[in-house]
Backbone as a ProteinNet text record, in pm:
[ID]
protein_1_A
[PRIMARY]
MAFRRSPGRPPGAVPTASDADQFAQAALSHLDSLYGTALRLTRRAPDAEDLVQDTYLKAFRSSHQFERGTNLKAWLFTILHNTFRNMRRHDGRNPVDVDSEAVERASDDGPEVQSPEQILSRATLDVDLQAALDALPEAFRQAVWLRDVEEFTYAEIAEMLGVPMGTVMSRISRGRRLLFEKLSSGTASEGTASSATASAPVVPVTANAAGSHR
[TERTIARY]
-17759.5	-17800	-17950.1	-18001.2	-18145.6	-18198.4	-18309.1	-18374.9	-18490.2	-18480.2	-18574.5	-18679.6	-18797.3	-18908.5	-18877.3	-18912	-18892.8	-18984	-18936.2	-19018.7	-19140.8	-19251.5	-19371.9	-19460.1	-19413.9	-19495.5	-19597.4	-19724.3	-19826.9	-19824.8	-19858.9	-19863.1	-19961.9	-19923.5	-20012.3	-20012	-19930	-19926.3	-19863.7	-19904.3	-19850.9	-19708.5	-19610.9	-19473.2	-19463	-19378.8	-19359.1	-19236.2	-19214.6	-19096.7	-18970.2	-18974	-18858.5	-18829.9	-18936.3	-18918.7	-18855.2	-18902.2	-18850.2	-18702.3	-18665.3	-18525.6	-18439.2	-18492	-18417.5	-18399.2	-18504.7	-18496.5	-18394	-18399.8	-18307.7	-18163.3	-18139.3	-18004.4	-17953.8	-18038.6	-17999	-17976.2	-18063.2	-18050.6	-17924	-17894.9	-17778.6	-17647	-17651	-17527.9	-17476.3	-17560.4	-17522.2	-17486.6	-17467.7	-17441.9	-17318.3	-17208.7	-17084.7	-17099.4	-17165.3	-17184.8	-17272.7	-17378.1	-17467.1	-17394	-17314.4	-17242.6	-17139.9	-17067.5	-16970.1	-17034.3	-17150.9	-17222.1	-17277.1	-17331.2	-17384.6	-17275.3	-17156.1	-17045.8	-17005.6	-17012.7	-16978.9	-17090.6	-17211	-17320.7	-17317.8	-17298	-17309.5	-17177.5	-17065.6	-16931.5	-16902.3	-16990.7	-16968.2	-17012.4	-16924.1	-16952.9	-17081.7	-17106.3	-17231.3	-17355.5	-17350.1	-17463.9	-17481.3	-17369.8	-17376.8	-17440.7	-17403.7	-17461.5	-17611.7	-17651.9	-17795.3	-17869.7	-17808.3	-17871.9	-17889.9	-17788.7	-17798.1	-17902.6	-17904.8	-18003.6	-18145.5	-18168.6	-18301.3	-18337.3	-18236.8	-18260.6	-18307.8	-18241.4	-18279.9	-18414.2	-18441.5	-18571.6	-18684.1	-18666.7	-18767.4	-18775.5	-18660.4	-18658.5	-18730.9	-18705.2	-18769	-18920.1	-18957.8	-19100.4	-19173.4	-19099	-19161.1	-19119.7	-19068.3	-19017.7	-19125	-19251.2	-19359.2	-19378.5	-19323.1	-19336.7	-19225.5	-19122.5	-19012.7	-19055.4	-19028.4	-19065.6	-18958.9	-18993.6	-18898.6	-18846.7	-18716.1	-18655.4	-18591.8	-18613.2	-18550.4	-18426.4	-18361.3	-18233.5	-18254.7	-18228.5	-18247.2	-18151.7	-18028	-17929.9	-17975.1	-18023.8	-18072.1	-18191.2	-18277.5	-18394.8	-18351.3	-18252.2	-18201	-18134.1	-18059	-17991.2	-18092	-18202.8	-18307.3	-18365	-18389.6	-18439.9	-18338	-18210.3	-18106	-18101.1	-18104.6	-18096.7	-18223.7	-18338.9	-18462	-18457.9	-18409.4	-18398.8	-18301.6	-18190.5	-18092.7	-18151	-18222.6	-18283.5	-18384.2	-18461.1	-18558	-18487.3	-18374.9	-18297.3	-18245.8	-18197	-18144.1	-18254.7	-18370	-18481.4	-18526.5	-18525.2	-18564.8	-18468	-18339.9	-18238.1	-18237.3	-18323.3	-18329.5	-18221	-18159	-18052.7	-18097.7	-18046.1	-18074.1	-18002.1	-18072.3	-18004	-17897.9	-17900.3	-17797.5	-17746.8	-17618.3	-17560.4	-17500	-17576.7	-17527.8	-17648.5	-17633.6	-17741.2	-17754.5	-17867.5	-17885.7	-17876.3	-17929.6	-17923	-17778.6	-17699.7	-17558.8	-17487	-17526.7	-17466.2	-17500.1	-17625.9	-17668.6	-17586.7	-17547.4	-17474.5	-17324	-17280.5	-17136.4	-17073.3	-16960.9	-16894	-16832.8	-16847.9	-16789	-16671.2	-16615.4	-16504.3	-16377.4	-16286.3	-16157	-16148	-16034.2	-16017.7	-15997.9	-16037.6	-16014.2	-15872.4	-15787.4	-15650.4	-15646.5	-15729.5	-15738.5	-15883.1	-15926.4	-16065.7	-16098.6	-16202.4	-16242.1	-16279.7	-16335.1	-16370.9	-16247.3	-16134.7	-16010.6	-15960.3	-15976.7	-15932.7	-16011.3	-16142.8	-16229.3	-16247.8	-16192.4	-16213.3	-16100.2	-16018.8	-15913.2	-15974.7	-15899.4	-15950.8	-15984.8	-15902.4	-15929.5	-15905.6	-15972.1	-15953.6	-15836.1	-15729.1	-15614.8	-15646.2	-15553.6	-15577.6	-15603.9	-15522.9	-15539.5	-15675.2	-15715	-15842.2	-15958.7	-15951.6	-16057.1	-16068.6	-15954	-15954.5	-16011.8	-15972.9	-16022.8	-16172.4	-16218.6	-16360.8	-16441.6	-16392	-16462.8	-16464.2	-16368.8	-16361	-16455.2	-16515.3	-16608.7	-16734.6	-16800.1	-16931.3	-17026.3	-17115.7	-17199.9	-17272.1	-17332.4	-17409.6	-17320.7	-17201.7	-17109.2	-17057.9	-17026.7	-16973.2	-17072.7	-17198.5	-17301.9	-17309.6	-17317.8	-17338.6	-17219.8	-17098.6	-16979.3	-16965.9	-16989.5	-16978.7	-17078.5	-17201.6	-17304.9	-17279.7	-17224	-17200.9	-17071.3	-16961.3	-16830.3	-16781.3	-16835.8	-16797.3	-16904.2	-17029.6	-17138.3	-17194.1	-17161.4	-17196.4	-17347.2	-17422.2	-17564.1	-17581.9	-17696.4	-17726.2	-17768.8	-17767.8	-17811.5	-17956.4	-18039.5	-18180.9	-18197.3	-18120.5	-18129.2	-18082.6	-17975	-17924.6	-18024.9	-18087.5	-18187.8	-18301.8	-18343.5	-18451.1	-18405.3	-18282.5	-18229.5	-18221.5	-18170.8	-18147.4	-18268.8	-18368.9	-18489.6	-18468	-18382.2	-18354.6	-18363	-18377	-18380.9	-18250.8	-18260	-18141.4	-18036.9	-18082.1	-17986.6	-17903.9	-17966.4	-17894.4	-17790.6	-17828.7	-17734.9	-17612.3	-17635.5	-17525.2	-17435.2	-17494.5	-17415.4	-17330.5	-17390.6	-17316.6	-17201.1	-17224.1	-17118.3	-17004.6	-17039.2	-16937.3	-16853.3	-16919.3	-16846.7	-16770.4	-16832.8	-16766.9	-16641.8	-16649.3	-16531.5	-16417.7	-16451.4	-16347.1	-16284.2	-16368	-16315.3	-16227.3	-16270.9	-16194.8	-16058.6	-16058.2	-15931.1	-15840.1	-15897.5	-15816.6	-15753.3	-15830.6	-15776.5	-15662.5	-15682.3	-15578.6	-15454.5	-15476.8	-15365	-15285.5	-15354.5	-15284.5	-15206.7	-15261.7	-15191.7	-15065.3	-15071.3	-14953.9	-14848.5	-14894.1	-14800.2	-14729.6	-14803.6	-14745.5	-14638.9	-14669.1	-14573	-14446.9	-14465.7	-14351	-14263.1	-14325.2	-14250.3	-14171.6	-14236.3	-14168.5	-14051.3	-14068.4	-13960.7	-13843.4	-13875	-13769.2	-13691	-13763.4	-13698.2	-13605.5	-13649.7	-13568.3	-13443.9	-13464.7	-13352.5	-13248.4	-13291.2	-13198.6	-13134.3	-13181	-13126	-12982.9	-12891.4	-12751.5	-12736	-12645	-12617.7	-12495.9	-12512.7	-12403.9	-12350.5	-12225.4	-12171.9	-12154.6	-12182.2	-12169.3	-12037.6	-11946.2	-11815.6	-11822.8	-11722.5	-11718	-11716.7	-11642.1	-11637.5	-11770.7	-11836.5	-11967.4	-12065.9	-12061.2	-12154.1	-12125.8	-11996.7	-11962.4	-12000.4	-12005.4	-12034.9	-12178.9	-12268.7	-12408.4	-12435.6	-12337	-12358.2	-12367.1
8862.6	8964.1	8975.2	9092.5	9112.7	9141.2	9079	9103.7	9198.2	9318.8	9422.2	9445.8	9485	9513.9	9639.1	9633.5	9750.4	9861.5	9985.6	10095.3	10116.1	10148	10179.2	10060.3	9938.2	9820.1	9801.7	9797.7	9784.2	9646.8	9639.4	9509.5	9415.7	9287.9	9188.1	9183.6	9266.7	9267.8	9138.9	9094.2	8972.3	8999.6	8913.4	8934.7	8937.4	9023.6	9035	8956.4	8949.6	8880.2	8946.7	9078.9	9150.9	9111.2	9094.8	9051.3	8912.6	8823.4	8686.8	8686.7	8768.5	8776.4	8832.2	8931.6	8991.7	8891.4	8816	8714.9	8608	8560.3	8456.5	8503.8	8626.5	8681	8691.3	8738.7	8750.8	8613.2	8518.2	8383.9	8314.3	8327.1	8259.3	8319.1	8438.5	8498	8421.7	8336.7	8258	8114.2	8086.5	7950.2	7889.6	7964.1	7909.6	7875.6	7964.4	7939	7816.3	7804.8	7689.9	7560	7563.1	7441.7	7402.7	7501.3	7470.5	7404.6	7455.3	7395.8	7258.2	7244.7	7115.5	7009.5	7048.7	6953.4	6905.4	6993	6951.6	6871.3	6885.6	6804.1	6663.8	6655.3	6527.4	6452	6525.4	6467.5	6411.6	6428.9	6380.5	6487.5	6517.8	6624.8	6601.6	6479.6	6458.9	6482.2	6436.4	6455.9	6604.2	6673.9	6817.7	6891.9	6854.7	6918.3	6893.4	6770	6737.1	6817	6829.6	6902.2	7049.3	7109	7250	7267.5	7174.9	7183.6	7175.1	7080.3	7067.5	7192.9	7250.8	7372.5	7486.5	7505.1	7613.2	7587.4	7462.6	7430.5	7467.6	7430	7462.3	7612.9	7678.7	7823.4	7897.5	7860.6	7929.9	7902.9	7780.2	7748	7820.7	7848.6	7911.4	8057.1	8116.1	8253.3	8352.1	8320.7	8410.5	8409.5	8305.5	8297	8372	8411.6	8483.1	8625.1	8663.3	8797.1	8897.8	8983.8	9082.5	9169.5	9201	9282.5	9201.5	9068.4	8982.7	8917.5	8833.9	8774.4	8659.5	8685.7	8583.3	8466.9	8496.5	8389.3	8294.4	8348.7	8264.3	8181.1	8239.9	8167.1	8050	8071.7	7965.5	7855.5	7895.1	7795.5	7713.1	7774.7	7699.7	7592.9	7629	7531.6	7419.5	7456.1	7355.6	7255.8	7305.2	7214.3	7130.2	7188.9	7110.1	6999.8	7032.9	6934.3	6823.7	6861.2	6761.8	6668.1	6724.6	6640	6543	6589.6	6501.4	6390.7	6424.1	6322.8	6216.3	6259.6	6163.4	6074.3	6134.3	6053.4	5951.7	5994.2	5904.4	5787	5812.8	5708.6	5624	5659.7	5584	5618	5735.8	5777.4	5897.2	5905	6020.2	6140.8	6251.4	6366.9	6428.9	6399.8	6451.2	6335.7	6302.1	6187.8	6225.7	6298.5	6335.1	6356.3	6323.1	6337.5	6484.3	6546.3	6688.9	6717.3	6626.4	6648.9	6644.6	6555.7	6548.4	6676.1	6730.3	6855.8	6966.9	6969.8	7072.5	7066	6941	6924.1	6938.8	6964.7	6973.3	7081.4	7049	7143.7	7258.6	7377.9	7496.7	7545.8	7459	7498.9	7512.1	7593.2	7607.5	7736.9	7805.6	7934	7917.5	8018.5	8022	8073.3	7989.3	8031	8125.1	8097.9	8183.2	8188.6	8303.5	8319.7	8228.2	8144	8060.4	8144.8	8262.8	8349.2	8388.7	8409.7	8443.3	8325.2	8206.9	8087.3	8072	8093.9	8066.4	8184.1	8299.3	8416.7	8438.3	8334.7	8346.1	8365	8429.4	8454.8	8324.3	8223.7	8091.6	7987.9	7876	7769.5	7683.1	7679.6	7599.3	7451.6	7368.6	7223.8	7173.7	7218.8	7171.6	7212.5	7335.7	7384.4	7310.5	7287.5	7212.7	7071.9	7007.5	6870.8	6867.6	6963.6	6968.3	6995	7083.6	7115.2	6995.3	6929.1	6814	6695.6	6693.8	6583	6600.7	6717.8	6739.8	6656	6616.7	6552	6641.8	6581	6655.2	6774	6754.7	6862.9	6982	6953.5	7061.5	7130.1	7049.2	7103.7	7199.9	7160.7	7246.7	7379.7	7372.2	7493.2	7588.6	7534.8	7619.6	7681.8	7602.8	7654.3	7767.7	7747.7	7848	7976.5	7963.3	8082.3	8154.4	8080.2	8144.1	8162.9	8087.6	8104.3	8181.9	8136.2	8203.3	8323.3	8332.2	8447.3	8469.1	8361.1	8373.9	8398.1	8455.1	8476.8	8344.1	8341.2	8220	8187.3	8289.5	8267	8209	8260.5	8209.3	8064.7	8033.4	7896.1	7801.6	7846.8	7763.8	7729.6	7826.6	7801.7	7706	7723.4	7634.5	7489.8	7471.1	7336.9	7276.5	7359.9	7309.1	7268.5	7343.7	7313.6	7442.9	7434.2	7555.6	7634.3	7764	7849	7810.1	7763.9	7719.6	7601.6	7512.7	7398.4	7445.7	7543.6	7600	7656.8	7733.4	7795.4	7689.6	7583	7475.5	7404.6	7378.6	7310.6	7395.5	7524.2	7613.6	7619.3	7632.4	7640.3	7513.6	7398.1	7270.7	7246.5	7280.2	7260.7	7344.7	7469	7555.9	7496.9	7444.8	7389.5	7265.7	7179.1	7059.7	7097.4	7198.4	7243.5	7295.6	7377.2	7431.9	7321.2	7222.7	7112.4	7032.7	7009.9	6935.4	7012.4	7143.5	7224.7	7233.4	7247	7258.2	7128.5	7014.5	6886.2	6859.8	6904.3	6886	6967.5	7091.5	7178.4	7124	7072.8	7018.6	6895.8	6810.1	6688.5	6723.1	6824.7	6866	6921.4	6998.4	7055.4	6948.1	6843.6	6733.6	6657.9	6633.3	6560.3	6639	6770	6855.1	6856.9	6864.5	6867.4	6736.9	6625.5	6495.3	6481.3	6530.6	6522.4	6608.4	6728.9	6822.3	6772	6701.9	6657.7	6523.6	6453.4	6322.2	6336.6	6255.3	6266.8	6226.2	6293.1	6262	6171.2	6049.7	5952.4	5949	5989.8	5989.3	5848	5829.9	5699.9	5698.6	5614.9	5602.9	5501.4	5498.1	5401.5	5260.2	5235.9	5102.9	5062.2	5160.8	5128.4	5095.1	5173.5	5147.1	5012.6	4975.7	4848.1	4730.1	4748.9	4636.1	4591.1	4674.7	4635.1	4567.6	4557.1	4496.6	4344.7
-2885.7	-2983.4	-2982.4	-2963	-2957.7	-3096.9	-3127.8	-3255.6	-3229.2	-3275.1	-3235.6	-3343.7	-3296.5	-3385.2	-3468.7	-3595.5	-3680.9	-3633.5	-3629.5	-3580.5	-3667.9	-3603.8	-3679.2	-3708.8	-3675.5	-3703.1	-3591.4	-3621	-3516.9	-3453.2	-3322.8	-3254.4	-3321.9	-3331.2	-3387.2	-3539	-3601.4	-3747.7	-3798.5	-3915.7	-3975.8	-4023.1	-3988.3	-4031	-4183.7	-4234.9	-4378.7	-4421.1	-4554.5	-4605.4	-4554.3	-4541.8	-4489.5	-4345.4	-4264.2	-4126.1	-4121.2	-4208.6	-4211.4	-4248.9	-4346.3	-4387.6	-4274.8	-4207	-4096.8	-3984	-3955.1	-3849.7	-3887.7	-4011.7	-4056.2	-4047.9	-4090.3	-4086.7	-3943.2	-3854	-3713.9	-3651.9	-3683.5	-3625.9	-3675.1	-3803.8	-3860.8	-3813.4	-3757.9	-3705.3	-3583.9	-3524.8	-3406.8	-3443.1	-3570.9	-3616.9	-3550.7	-3547.7	-3491.7	-3343.4	-3269.2	-3125.9	-3103.6	-3182.5	-3169.6	-3203	-3309.3	-3348.1	-3242.3	-3187.6	-3084	-2962.8	-2924.1	-2811.5	-2847.1	-2967.4	-3011.6	-3015.1	-3056.1	-3063.4	-2924.9	-2825.9	-2690.5	-2625.5	-2675.6	-2625.4	-2685.3	-2815.7	-2886.2	-2895	-2893.4	-2904.3	-3043.7	-3139.6	-3276.2	-3375	-3470.2	-3566.5	-3645.1	-3697.4	-3772.3	-3685.9	-3559.2	-3469.2	-3435.4	-3420.8	-3392	-3509.6	-3630.6	-3749.2	-3756.7	-3726.5	-3727.4	-3621.2	-3503.8	-3394.4	-3429.8	-3489.1	-3528.4	-3638.3	-3732.8	-3840.6	-3785.5	-3694.8	-3633.7	-3554.7	-3488.5	-3410.7	-3500	-3611.4	-3702.3	-3769	-3801.6	-3860	-3763.5	-3637.3	-3536.8	-3513	-3514.3	-3490.3	-3602.3	-3726.1	-3838.4	-3841.7	-3806.9	-3804.7	-3691.4	-3584	-3467	-3451.5	-3556.7	-3546.5	-3499.8	-3531.3	-3489.2	-3337.9	-3270.3	-3125.5	-3052.2	-3127.2	-3063.8	-3029.1	-2906.3	-2859.2	-2899	-2991.4	-3040	-2926.3	-2934	-2830.9	-2718.8	-2719.9	-2619.6	-2680.7	-2602.5	-2642.6	-2741.3	-2867.6	-2971.2	-2951.4	-2914.8	-2894.3	-2784.3	-2674.4	-2565	-2610.1	-2691.1	-2742.9	-2830	-2915.5	-3001.8	-2920.2	-2818.2	-2735.5	-2655.1	-2617.1	-2547.2	-2639.8	-2764.4	-2862.2	-2881.4	-2891.3	-2912.9	-2797.8	-2673.7	-2559.3	-2544.2	-2573	-2569.6	-2673.9	-2792.2	-2899.5	-2861.2	-2799.3	-2757	-2652.3	-2555.3	-2451.6	-2513	-2608.7	-2674.4	-2751.8	-2815	-2887.2	-2791.8	-2676.4	-2579.6	-2523.6	-2497.2	-2446.8	-2551.6	-2676.8	-2785.6	-2796.3	-2764.6	-2769.1	-2642.4	-2546.5	-2423	-2324.6	-2342.3	-2250.5	-2170.2	-2047.1	-1962.5	-2020.4	-2046.1	-2103.7	-2014.2	-1885.8	-1794.6	-1710.6	-1727.1	-1659.2	-1524.5	-1445.5	-1312.9	-1222.2	-1097	-999.7	-960.6	-991.6	-962.6	-813.7	-730.4	-586.4	-538.5	-598.3	-559.7	-600.1	-713.1	-757.8	-660.6	-615.2	-521.2	-392.9	-354	-228.8	-245.9	-369.2	-396	-309.3	-251.4	-161.8	-239.1	-182	-242.2	-159.9	-73.4	11.9	-70.6	-21.6	-87.2	-164	-154.3	-221.7	-371	-445.3	-589	-611.8	-669.9	-696.3	-815.2	-914.1	-1032.3	-1075.7	-1122.6	-1163	-1280.3	-1268.8	-1382.1	-1502.3	-1476.6	-1588.2	-1667	-1596.8	-1666.4	-1747.6	-1693.6	-1766.1	-1895.2	-1886.8	-2000.1	-2094.2	-2060.2	-2143.5	-2243.6	-2265.7	-2364.8	-2502.8	-2590.1	-2725.5	-2794.4	-2773.6	-2830.8	-2721.8	-2732.8	-2635.8	-2680.7	-2600.5	-2639.6	-2618.5	-2660.7	-2658.8	-2517.6	-2420.9	-2283.3	-2226.2	-2253.8	-2201.9	-2266	-2395.1	-2462.8	-2406	-2385.8	-2332.5	-2191.8	-2108.8	-1971.7	-1968.9	-2053.9	-2059.1	-2108.6	-2210.6	-2266	-2169.4	-2077	-1981.3	-1862.6	-1848.2	-1738.1	-1756.3	-1648.3	-1660.3	-1738.8	-1810.8	-1905.5	-1843.6	-1727.1	-1665.2	-1630.8	-1579	-1545.3	-1671.2	-1772.9	-1897.9	-1962.3	-1966.7	-2024.5	-1951.4	-1819.1	-1739.4	-1749.5	-1738.6	-1745.3	-1884	-1987.3	-2124.4	-2148.2	-2107.8	-2133.2	-2054.6	-1934.7	-1852.1	-1889.2	-1893.7	-1904.6	-2047.6	-2140.8	-2280.9	-2356.7	-2345.7	-2416.9	-2340.6	-2211.1	-2127	-2111.6	-2096.1	-2066.5	-1916.8	-1879.9	-1739.2	-1675.3	-1542	-1471.7	-1507.7	-1515	-1546.3	-1686.4	-1782.1	-1919.2	-1926.1	-1854.6	-1854.3	-1789.6	-1680.5	-1613.3	-1708.3	-1788.9	-1885	-1993.8	-2040.6	-2144.8	-2098.6	-1976.6	-1925.3	-1856.6	-1829.3	-1764.6	-1620.6	-1548.8	-1408.1	-1328.5	-1194.4	-1112.5	-1122.3	-1097.6	-1107.9	-1002.7	-885.8	-784.4	-832.8	-908	-963.4	-1064.6	-1145.1	-1242.5	-1171.1	-1066.2	-993	-929.6	-878.3	-818.4	-923.6	-1038.5	-1144.7	-1195.3	-1208	-1255.6	-1153.6	-1026.6	-921.7	-918.3	-918.2	-913.2	-1043.3	-1155	-1283.4	-1296.9	-1250.9	-1255.9	-1174	-1055.8	-969.3	-1033	-1089.2	-1155.4	-1273.8	-1347	-1463.1	-1420.1	-1315.3	-1267.2	-1215.8	-1146.1	-1094	-1207.1	-1314.1	-1428.5	-1494.4	-1512.1	-1574.1	-1485.1	-1354.4	-1261.5	-1255.6	-1250.7	-1243.1	-1370.7	-1483.6	-1610.3	-1615.1	-1566.4	-1564.5	-1469.8	-1354.2	-1256.4	-1312.2	-1383.1	-1440.6	-1542.8	-1626.9	-1727.6	-1662.7	-1552.6	-1483.8	-1422.2	-1364.1	-1304.2	-1409	-1522.5	-1630.3	-1684.1	-1697.5	-1748.5	-1651.7	-1520.2	-1419.6	-1419.3	-1432.4	-1432.5	-1551.9	-1664.7	-1785.7	-1773.3	-1716.1	-1703.7	-1604.9	-1498.1	-1393.7	-1423.9	-1526.5	-1557.8	-1607.1	-1556.1	-1598.6	-1743.7	-1813.3	-1952	-1957.2	-2006.2	-2012.9	-2154.2	-2174.5	-2310.3	-2363.3	-2488.1	-2552.9	-2628.3	-2584.2	-2649.4	-2760.4	-2839	-2948.9	-2894.4	-2783.3	-2724.2	-2668.5	-2601.4	-2543.4	-2651.6	-2759	-2869.2	-2930.1	-2937.5	-3000.6	-2914.7	-2781.1	-2692.4	-2704.8	-2766.1	-2779.8	-2912.7	-2995.7	-3127.5	-3116.2
[MASK]
++++++++++++++++++++++++++++++++++++++++++++++++++++++++++++++++++++++++++++++++++++++++++++++++++++++++++++++++++++++++++++++++++++++++++++++++++++++++++++++++++++++++++++++++++++++++++++++++++++++++++++++++++++++

C-alpha cells in the first residue's frame, strides 16, 4: 500500500498532525501481515508481539524518513527484518541459520509438478501448508513467505533481508522446492496409510473368541 503525499503540500514542508494520523492509519493497516511474518521469524507469540511493537515504534519515530508515494508495506517489513536481525545478534545467534553460498549453489534441476504460487495463494493457509512452511530452514522460509504470501518484489525482499537479489532468487527457488516436497511426501504418506487400512482384512469377533481373551 503506497502512502501518497497530500496534493498541494510543498516539498520540505513540516508534517502536520493530519499527516501523522494518516501515516499511522496507513501503517497500522499492515499489522496482521507484520505479525504473521514476525511469528514465523520468532516462533513465539510473545516475541512476535514484541518485534511488531518495536517495528511500529521505530516506524513512527522515523516516519519523516519515509518517502511518500513508495511502498509503505515494504518499508515497514524492512524495519521489522532489521529489528529481528539486531535482536538475534544481541542474543548471540546468527540471524540466518543457513550458508548463503550453499544456497546460491542449490540445484534448480527437476520439473515443477505444481506451481508454488498456486500452492501458496490459497485464501487461507491450511494446517499442512503451515506446518510445511514452518519446517523450512529460516532463510528459505523468510524468502518464500515474503515473495509468495506477501507478494513483495525480489528487489524489495533483497533490501529487507540485506542480501543480494540473486541470493533471494536462489532461496525462493530452493524453498519452493522443499515446500512442495514436504507437502507431496505428506500427501503420499496419508494415501499409503489409507490404502493399508482399506485393504486390511476384517476379522469378525465371535462370542467364543471374545471369551477366550478373558
